[in-house]
N, C-alpha and C positions, 0 to 999 in steps of 0.2 A: 504494500500500500504506500509506504513512504517513498519507494522508488518511483511509483506511478506519479506521485505528487511532484517529485524532483524532476521527472521527465516533462511533466506538464509545464512546470516553471521554466525549464530550459527551452522548451519549444516555444513557449509564449514570448520569452525574452528575445529569442532569435527572430520570431515573426515581427515583433515590435521594432527591433533594430533594422530589419530588412524592409519594413513598411508594407508587409504583405497581408494586411487585414482584409482587403477585398477578396483575396483567394479563400480565406477562411469563411467569410460571409457567403460566398458563392457555393462553397462546399457544405454549408450548414454545419460547420464544426463549432457548435455553440459552447462546448466546454472549454476549448482552447481560446475561442474568441472572448469569453468572459474573463479568462485569466489575462489575456492581453489588455483588456480594458482595465482590469484591476491594477496591473503593473503601470499602465500609462497614467491612471488617475492618482495612484499613490506616489508616483514620481520616483526618481532614482534615490536610493538611500544615501544620506549624507556621509556615512562612514566610508562609502566607496570613493569619495573625493580624496581620502587619505590612503586607502588601501589599494585602490585600482583606479587611478585618475583617468586612464584611457576609457575604461568601461563606463565610468561615471559620465564623462563628456559625451560618449556615444549614446548612452541612455537618455541623457538630457536632450540631446539633439533629436533623438527619435521621438521623444514626448512632444517636443515643439512641432515636429513634422506631423505627428498624429493629430494635433489640434489644428494646424494650418490646412491639413487635407480634409477637414470637416468631420473628423471622428469624435469630436468632443462629446457629443450626446450619446455615444456608445459607452454606456456604463455597465458594470456587471449586472445591475438590477434590470436594466432594459434588455440586455442579452437574455437574462433568465425569463423575462416576460415573453419575448419572441419565441424562445425555446418552448415555453409552456403552451403558447398558441399552436406551435407546430407539433406538440405532443412528443417532444424530444427531451428526454431526461438529461440533466446536466451531470448526473453522477455516473 
């Protein structure tokens, strides 16, 4: 279970950094899309600025692009609502 959560986190961060949210939306991958939204809305952890400056900067840039591309209203709660309408469980 913990490994699944870790993989979800890693895949979501990779998607956010690559800006591939549209591919997830088209594929109806709501679980991963919700995690991407969570990472974007919670923003990069401040401790990364000290421990991994390059990742911190890339994450911050990805969050900026996330908002500039119009994904601001994609929150984990809204993704869950769409998933519920589509009868697709997030778990």
